[in-house]
Each structure stands twice: as C-alpha cells, then as structure tokens.
C-alpha positions in Angstrom: 35.8 394.0 305.6 38.3 391.3 304.9 36.1 388.6 306.5 33.1 389.7 304.5 35.0 389.5 301.2 36.2 386.0 302.1 32.7 385.0 302.9 31.4 386.4 299.6 34.1 384.4 297.7 33.3 381.2 299.5 29.6 381.6 298.8 30.3 382.3 295.1 32.4 379.2 294.8 29.7 377.1 296.5 27.0 378.5 294.3 29.0 377.7 291.1 29.6 374.2 292.4 25.9 373.6 293.1 25.0 374.7 289.6 27.7 372.4 288.1 26.6 369.4 290.1 22.9 370.0 289.3 23.7 370.3 285.6 25.7 367.1 285.7 23.2 365.1 287.8 22.8 361.5 286.7 19.4 359.9 286.1 18.0 357.5 288.7 18.9 354.4 286.6 22.6 355.3 286.8 23.4 352.2 288.9 22.1 349.9 286.2 24.0 351.7 283.5 27.4 351.7 285.3 27.2 348.2 286.6 26.4 346.6 283.2 29.0 345.3 280.8 32.3 347.1 280.2 34.5 347.5 277.1 38.2 348.2 277.0 40.9 346.1 278.5 41.8 345.1 282.1 45.5 345.1 281.2 48.1 347.9 281.4 51.7 347.9 280.2 54.7 350.1 281.0 54.4 351.7 277.6 50.8 352.7 278.0 51.7 354.0 281.5 54.4 356.3 280.2 52.0 357.6 277.5 49.8 359.1 280.3 52.5 361.7 281.1 51.2 365.1 280.3 47.6 363.9 279.9 45.2 366.8 280.5 41.7 367.0 281.8 39.6 370.0 280.8 37.8 372.0 283.4 34.5 371.2 281.8 35.0 367.5 282.6 35.1 368.3 286.3 31.9 369.1 288.2 33.4 371.5 290.7 35.2 374.8 289.9 38.8 374.2 288.7 41.0 375.3 285.8 41.4 371.6 284.7 44.0 369.1 285.7 47.2 367.5 284.3 49.2 364.4 284.8 52.7 365.4 285.9 54.3 362.0 286.1 53.4 358.4 285.1 56.0 355.8 286.1 55.9 352.0 286.1 56.6 350.6 289.5 56.6 346.9 290.2 53.5 345.9 288.3 51.5 349.2 288.4 51.5 352.6 287.0 51.9 355.4 289.5 50.3 358.6 288.2 50.7 361.9 290.0 49.1 365.2 288.9 47.7 368.6 289.7 44.3 370.0 289.7 44.6 373.7 288.9 43.0 376.1 291.4 40.6 378.9 290.3 41.9 381.6 292.6 44.0 380.0 295.3 47.8 380.2 295.2 48.1 376.4 295.7 47.0 373.7 293.2 45.7 370.4 294.5 47.8 367.3 294.1 46.4 363.9 293.4 47.6 360.3 292.9 46.1 357.4 290.9 47.6 353.9 290.9 46.8 351.7 287.9 47.5 348.0 288.3 48.8 345.9 285.4 45.8 343.7 285.7 42.7 345.5 286.9 39.6 344.1 288.6 37.3 346.9 287.4 37.0 348.5 290.8 38.4 351.7 292.3 39.2 352.5 295.9 39.7 356.1 297.1 41.7 356.6 300.3 40.9 359.3 302.8 43.4 361.6 304.5 43.9 362.6 308.1 44.2 365.5 310.4 44.2 368.7 308.4 45.4 366.8 305.3 48.0 368.8 303.5 50.2 366.0 302.2 49.7 363.6 299.4 47.9 360.3 300.1 49.7 357.9 297.8 47.1 355.1 298.3 49.7 352.4 297.8 49.7 350.9 301.3 47.0 349.5 303.6 43.7 351.3 304.0 42.6 352.5 307.4 42.3 349.6 309.9 43.2 346.9 307.3 44.7 343.8 308.7 48.5 343.9 308.3 48.7 340.4 307.0 46.5 341.2 304.0 47.6 342.2 300.5 46.9 345.9 299.7 44.0 346.8 297.5 46.5 347.7 294.8 48.1 344.3 295.0 44.6 342.8 294.7 44.1 344.5 291.4 42.2 347.6 292.5 42.8 351.1 291.0 43.6 353.2 294.1 43.6 357.0 294.4 44.2 359.7 297.0 45.0 363.4 297.2 46.4 366.1 299.5 43.0 367.1 300.7 43.0 370.2 298.5 46.1 372.0 299.9 49.7 371.6 301.1 50.2 372.3 304.8 52.7 372.1 307.6 53.1 369.4 310.1 50.4 368.8 312.7 47.3 371.0 312.8 48.4 373.9 310.6 45.2 375.7 309.9 46.6 378.6 307.9 45.0 377.3 304.7 41.6 378.2 306.2 42.0 381.8 305.3 41.7 381.0 301.6 38.1 380.4 300.5 39.0 377.8 297.8 41.4 375.8 299.9 38.9 375.8 302.8 36.2 374.5 300.5 38.6 371.9 299.2 39.3 370.6 302.7 35.8 371.0 303.9 34.1 369.0 301.1 35.5 369.4 297.6 38.8 367.5 297.5 36.9 364.2 297.5 35.0 365.0 294.3 37.9 366.8 292.6 40.2 363.8 293.1 37.5 361.5 291.8 36.8 363.6 288.7 40.5 363.8 287.8 41.0 360.1 288.3 38.1 358.8 286.1 39.4 360.2 282.8 42.8 358.8 283.5 41.4 355.4 284.2 39.3 355.6 281.0 42.4 356.6 279.1 44.4 353.8 280.5 41.9 350.9 280.2 39.3 352.1 277.8 36.6 352.2 280.4 35.7 353.5 283.8 35.3 351.5 287.0 32.2 349.4 287.4 32.4 349.8 291.2 33.6 352.7 293.2 34.4 352.7 297.0 35.9 355.0 299.6 37.6 354.1 302.9 39.1 356.5 305.5 39.5 357.2 309.2 39.3 360.4 311.2 39.3 363.2 308.6 39.3 360.4 306.1 36.2 359.1 307.8 34.7 362.5 307.3 35.6 362.4 303.7 34.0 359.0 303.3 30.7 360.5 304.6 31.2 363.4 302.3 31.6 361.0 299.4 28.3 359.3 300.3 26.2 362.3 301.2 27.5 365.0 298.8 28.4 362.9 295.8 26.1 359.8 295.9 26.2 359.1 292.2 30.0 358.6 292.3 30.3 355.9 295.0 28.8 352.5 295.7 30.1 351.9 299.2 32.0 353.8 301.8 33.7 352.9 305.1 34.0 355.6 307.7 36.1 354.8 310.7 36.1 357.1 313.7 34.9 360.0 311.4 35.6 363.7 312.0 32.3 364.4 310.3 31.7 367.6 312.3 35.1 369.3 312.2 33.8 372.7 313.2 31.9 371.5 316.3 34.8 369.2 317.3 37.3 372.1 317.1 35.3 375.0 318.5 33.6 372.8 321.1 37.0 372.0 322.5 36.6 375.2 324.5 35.0 372.7 327.0 38.4 371.0 327.5 40.2 374.3 327.6 37.9 375.7 330.3 37.9 372.4 332.3 41.6 372.4 332.6 41.6 376.1 333.6 39.1 375.6 336.5 40.2 377.5 339.7 43.0 379.3 337.8 44.4 376.1 336.2 44.0 373.8 339.2 41.8 371.5 337.0 44.8 370.5 334.9 46.1 366.9 335.3 49.5 365.5 334.6 49.8 362.2 332.7 50.5 360.5 336.0 47.3 361.8 337.6 45.3 360.8 334.5 46.8 357.3 334.8 45.7 357.2 338.4 42.2 357.9 337.3 42.1 355.5 334.3 43.7 352.7 336.4 40.8 353.0 338.8 38.3 352.9 335.9 39.8 349.7 334.6 39.9 348.1 338.0 36.2 348.6 338.3 35.0 348.2 334.7 37.3 345.6 333.1 35.6 342.6 334.8 32.1 343.7 333.8 32.2 341.8 330.5 33.3 338.6 332.4 36.8 338.8 330.9 39.6 340.6 332.7 41.7 341.3 329.6 42.5 345.0 329.8 39.4 346.0 327.7 36.3 347.7 329.0 33.5 346.3 326.8 30.4 347.1 328.9 30.5 350.9 328.7 27.0 351.5 330.0 27.8 349.2 332.9 31.0 351.1 333.6 29.0 354.4 333.6 26.9 352.9 336.4 29.6 351.2 338.4 32.5 353.7 338.5 32.5 356.4 341.2 35.1 359.1 340.6 35.0 360.0 344.4 37.1 356.8 344.9 40.1 358.6 343.6 39.5 361.9 345.5 42.4 363.2 347.6 41.8 363.4 351.4 40.0 366.7 352.0 39.9 367.4 348.3 43.3 369.2 348.2 46.0 368.4 345.6 48.1 365.7 347.3 50.2 364.5 344.4 49.9 361.9 341.6 48.0 359.2 343.4 44.7 361.0 343.7 42.7 363.9 342.3 41.8 367.2 343.9 38.3 368.6 343.9 39.3 371.0 341.1 40.6 368.1 339.0 37.4 366.1 339.7 35.4 369.1 338.6 37.4 369.2 335.4 36.8 365.5 334.7 33.1 365.9 335.3 33.0 368.8 332.9 34.8 367.0 330.2 32.7 363.8 330.6 29.4 365.7 330.4 27.7 366.8 327.1 28.5 370.5 326.6 26.1 372.9 325.0 28.1 375.3 322.9 25.1 377.6 322.6 25.5 377.7 318.8 23.7 375.6 316.3 26.2 374.1 313.9 24.5 372.2 311.1 21.5 371.5 313.4 23.5 370.6 316.5 24.8 372.6 319.5 26.1 369.7 321.6 29.8 368.9 321.9 29.6 365.2 322.9 31.1 364.1 326.2 34.6 362.5 326.6 35.1 358.8 327.2 37.6 359.5 330.0 35.6 357.6 332.5 34.9 354.7 330.1 38.5 353.6 329.3 40.0 356.4 327.2 43.6 356.9 328.3 44.5 360.5 327.4 48.2 359.7 327.2 50.8 360.6 324.6 49.6 362.6 321.6 46.0 362.9 323.0 47.1 364.0 326.5 46.5 367.3 328.3 49.9 368.8 327.6 52.4 370.1 330.2 50.3 372.6 332.0 47.0 374.6 332.1 48.5 377.1 329.7 50.4 374.5 327.6 47.5 372.2 326.8 47.6 369.3 324.4 45.7 368.0 321.4 42.2 369.3 322.0 43.6 372.8 322.5 45.7 372.5 319.3 42.6 371.9 317.1 40.7 374.7 318.9 43.6 377.0 318.3 43.9 376.1 314.6 40.3 376.7 313.6 39.6 379.6 315.9 42.8 381.4 314.9 42.5 380.9 311.1 39.0 379.7 310.2 37.2 382.1 312.6 39.7 385.0 313.2 41.3 384.9 309.7 44.8 384.7 311.1 44.4 387.8 313.3 47.8 388.2 315.1 45.9 389.6 318.1 43.9 386.3 318.5 44.2 384.7 321.9 42.8 381.1 322.0 42.8 381.1 325.8 40.3 384.0 325.9 38.5 383.1 322.6 34.7 383.2 323.1 32.6 381.4 320.4 29.6 383.6 321.3 31.4 386.5 319.7 31.6 384.8 316.3 28.3 382.9 315.9 27.8 383.8 312.2 31.3 382.8 311.1 31.3 379.6 313.1 28.0 378.6 311.5 29.4 379.4 308.0 32.4 377.2 308.8 30.0 374.4 309.8 28.2 374.7 306.4 31.6 374.3 304.7 33.4 371.7 306.8 30.7 369.6 308.5 28.5 366.9 307.1 26.3 366.6 310.2 23.1 367.6 308.5 23.8 366.5 304.9 21.4 363.7 304.2 22.3 360.2 303.0 18.9 359.8 301.4 20.2 360.1 297.8 23.0 357.6 298.5 20.6 355.1 300.0 18.3 355.6 297.0 21.1 354.8 294.6 21.8 351.6 296.5 24.9 352.8 298.3 26.1 351.1 301.5 27.9 352.5 304.6 30.0 350.8 307.2 30.5 353.1 310.2 32.8 352.3 313.1 34.2 353.9 316.2 36.3 352.7 319.2 35.1 353.1 322.8 38.3 354.6 324.1 39.0 357.2 321.4 40.6 360.1 323.3 40.6 362.5 320.3 37.2 362.1 318.6 35.0 360.8 321.4 32.8 357.8 320.4 29.8 359.7 321.7 30.3 362.0 318.8 29.6 359.2 316.3 26.7 358.0 318.4 25.2 361.5 318.0 25.5 361.1 314.2 24.0 357.6 314.2 21.1 358.6 316.4 20.4 361.5 314.0 20.3 358.9 311.2 17.9 356.7 313.2 15.6 359.7 313.6 15.7 360.4 309.9 15.4 356.9 308.5 13.9 354.7 311.2 14.0 351.0 310.5 15.1 351.7 306.9 18.6 352.7 308.2 19.7 349.1 308.7 19.2 348.4 305.0 22.1 350.6 304.0 24.2 351.5 307.1 25.8 349.4 309.8 27.4 350.9 312.9 30.0 349.0 315.0 31.4 350.2 318.3 34.7 348.4 319.1 35.8 348.1 322.7 39.4 349.1 323.5 39.9 350.8 320.2 41.2 354.4 320.3 42.0 356.9 317.6 43.8 354.4 315.3 45.5 352.8 318.3 44.5 351.7 321.8 44.6 348.6 324.0 42.8 346.8 321.2 43.9 348.2 317.9 41.1 347.0 315.6 42.0 345.7 312.2 39.2 344.1 310.0 38.5 343.3 306.4 36.4 346.4 305.7 37.0 346.2 301.9 35.8 342.6 301.7 32.8 343.3 303.8 31.6 346.4 301.9 32.2 344.7 298.5 30.1 341.7 299.5 27.3 343.9 300.8 27.3 346.2 297.7 27.8 343.6 295.0 26.2 340.5 296.4 23.8 341.8 299.0 25.5 340.0 301.9 25.0 341.9 305.2 28.2 342.5 307.1 26.7 340.9 310.3 29.6 338.7 311.3 32.6 341.0 311.2 35.6 340.1 313.3 38.4 342.4 314.3 42.0 341.3 315.2 44.3 343.2 317.5 47.0 345.0 315.6 49.1 345.8 318.6 52.7 344.4 318.5 52.8 340.7 319.7 49.0 340.7 320.1 47.2 337.5 319.1 43.5 338.0 319.9 40.3 338.7 318.0 36.9 340.1 319.0 33.5 340.1 317.3 32.5 343.5 315.9 29.0 344.1 317.5 26.5 346.4 316.0 25.7 349.3 318.2 24.4 349.3 321.0 25.5 345.6 321.4 28.9 344.8 322.9 31.0 341.6 323.2 30.5 339.6 326.4 32.7 336.6 327.3 30.6 333.4 327.4 32.8 331.7 330.0 34.0 329.0 327.5 37.1 329.1 325.4 40.0 331.5 325.3 39.4 335.2 326.0 41.7 335.9 323.0 39.2 334.2 320.6 36.3 336.0 319.1 34.3 332.8 319.1 34.3 332.9 322.9 32.2 336.1 322.9 28.6 336.9 322.1 27.1 340.3 321.3 24.7 341.4 324.0 22.7 344.5 324.9 22.1 346.1 328.3 
C-alpha cells in the first residue's frame, strides 16, 4: 500500500508539472526575442549585492511545483556576488538549495553547472566546469553568471539513495532540479542587472551530463547550448542493470571475482596487444574496434583453467569477464531500452581504485553500490528485509519502469531543442570503468535513428581514447565552453577540438575525433602533439 501511495504522489506531482510547463510554453520565435537587445546594466556593486538578501521568488514565477524560493545570503567576494538560497518544497521534508554567482562585470551569459553521483551537496559553480583545462580562467572570472544546486536534496556521502523514498525529492533528482535552479536564478539575475541573460548554457559530467541532457530535452526553451560529458542519462538502467556485474562476480559460488592484481594482469595483456594498433605506443588504446578483433582473453588463461594466483585468470574468472563485456538484456523495457551496455574491460578500462570490484564476491565495489542504492530505496522503498545479492529485477518490473520514467532521459526527444536552434556537445572516454562508453554509443545511435543526417546540425559526439570517468591514462581537458559558444552564437562547427592531458606532469594533446573516428599517429612528429595525429575510421 505504501508503494502505491508513493506512486500516486509522484504521478500527481508530474501531472502538475506538465500543466505548468504547458501553460508557460514560449512561442516558436522565442530565440529571436531573447537574443535581441537588452536593457539594464552589466555592472554590479557590493551594495546592490547586499540588497539581494531576503529577495523572494513567488511560486507562480516557477514552472514546476514549489512553494517559492528565497535568497538566504548575498555576500560580496572578490569581485562577484555569491548568492545562496532555498527553493521551498511542496511536501518533502527537505528544501532544495541553490547558488548563483553574479560577477561585477557581466557578459550577458549564464552557465549552469551539473552535479555528480547522487548529488546531495551544493554545487557552488565557482571553480572549473567539468573537463575544463586547468590553465584557463573560470567562467565566473570571464564574466559569466554561474549557478548550481544540490540536485534537489541533501544526502550522505557516496551513493546514499535514501532520498528516493520521497516522491518530490526523487523527481527533483530525476529531472526537476535543473529547471528549479534555473527558475530561481533568473529573477535574481533580473533583479541584479535589470535584465535576464541573452544566452544560457549548461555543462556537466556523469550525473551532471545527465542533467545537461535533461536541460536540452525537457526544458528546451531555457537553454541555447549544453555540454554532456560521460552522461548518466539512463540512471535506472545503469543501476539496475548492474545485476550483470553482480552475477558475473558470483559465478561458480564467487569464483568469478577478481582481485585488483588479477584485473591488472588482464588489462596489462590488453594494452600489450592493443596499444600499438594506432601506431603510437603511448599507453593509450585508440583503435578500440581493432582491439576487439586482436585481443584473445585465452592468452591470460591459467594452465588447466584452475585458479593459479594473480598472474592468470581461471575459467570462472574468464566467464565473468565475458559476461561483463557482453551486452546484457535485462528483460525489462526502461524508456524503450532493455540492454545494459557491455563493459570496456577488454578495451583498456582499468577497474582499479574507486571503480574496482571490491574485496570479495560478497563485498563488491562501485557497480554493486549503485545497484544496492536504487534497488534498496528506489525499488524496495527502504525495506529492511531487502537483500541486494538476491534482488531479482523481474519481480519489480512496474516499479523499475516507473523509476525509468522519472530518472532516465533515454527516450525524451531532443526535437524541440533542435527546433529552437539549440546545440549539444556530447563526449565519452573509451576506458570509462563506471559508465561504459558503449552506453553513450547506444544513446547516440538512437539519436541517429531518430534524426538521420539532420543530427549533425545540432549534436556532435566525441569519443576520447584513454579517458576514464573524469580520470584515466589520458584525462581529457578541453575548451568546451568556447566551443559551444562559437557554435551557438556564431555558427562555427566544433570540428577541430583538441584535448590536453590533465594528469600530473603530463604534457600531451590529442585531437578529439567525432565518433566513430579515432586518432591515428601519422608517423611524423611527437606522439605528445595532437598535430601528429589524424582522425580515421575503421
């Protein structure tokens, strides 16, 4: 009975939101209206900053269900006004916190920052955006208004999924926090400068990448360009589909589990075979398709297939690897998809550290932790009898599909965003060991099916070799903000992007190739110089 009442509450909230958004829809010429001349002033002083304290935003000024918002603090900090406030919940016990930074001299643009993981802590939006080069000035230092939020709730460290038992907090995390933060920020910006932004952008990675796609697909009239790096666009499928990892490591009573040393044995063998395929032995596997063809996992098999220590893999462990690196059919349609995309473990993903397999078959690592969080709270409503090691998604099909409608953006079309002239830069790294790159390939292929040749007019997808989940053997940093601004405001295609390696003491660059191209060394020049590579296919 409790699950049904929670479902009813979530559906009622969603229905109210649809009516509000429909009532507030902007006409098709909105882009021309917003990008015309602007009044007001681009200057802000410490006195006008302080006057924002206590500024209130009525609920009717926000398109989604709230009880309004209020500025709690407005303080002058080294050339900008730091505004923090709260968006009052309708029924939840937690309000939503937001932050807006107003520069002393404004360039008429706004950049919204995405969060990460399960959100739950305030994104101050004062530092570098996701994958920004460390040697660049921040957007705030460049004169941008920047903003962020806590993703709609306050949570514990790591993947604390307890907020999922509250319908409003779940809707906030799943899709609403992006819009609520935007709708709270715009009146504050108007109050401070006398006008709203001429141009509005969103950048994020992981959950923030999901939020970037939410911004474009769900709220297309509010944003001109978004950048989605390694996006967690299908949270429900990613988390529930991780039963494939769980079951792989439990093969033969747990004999499929691999220690970090055994995983390193495997990945060292992958790199020995696949690193040279792009003609540059530089610790990066660029030719992923070639690697799939060239590497044979049987080369690391223990003699006789029995567990013989860290220097080889048993037959049970090889079976576990093969299971994880094969597309897994969950048997449940979640937003039009039932496939949990294969891991990149045999293509250079390292599965060490935070993304490893834990300390044993019944003490699994990151993939298990997200499965546990969403199955325990989102699906089972915090049931104390819930056991993630025996959890069967087939027993909860209806609820899992409901979660997908709330948290996933898999099947939410970008058609309106494209019609408004919006642009999307989409990226992923080839060795992401948390959100597999094949997950984003799935999303991109769905867009190709929907839009055909028109897709290239508004969305570019780059796959970056050696980049993991915000780290990796090549930690990509690139000027995403400059690229998206030039594309949106001047019509310049982002076709010559270059990434630099953000690892400590690294001094190398690579061209960012549009998928399915990849960078191949030409044989001339330094392997640390992007100019010595060309983007090729096949």
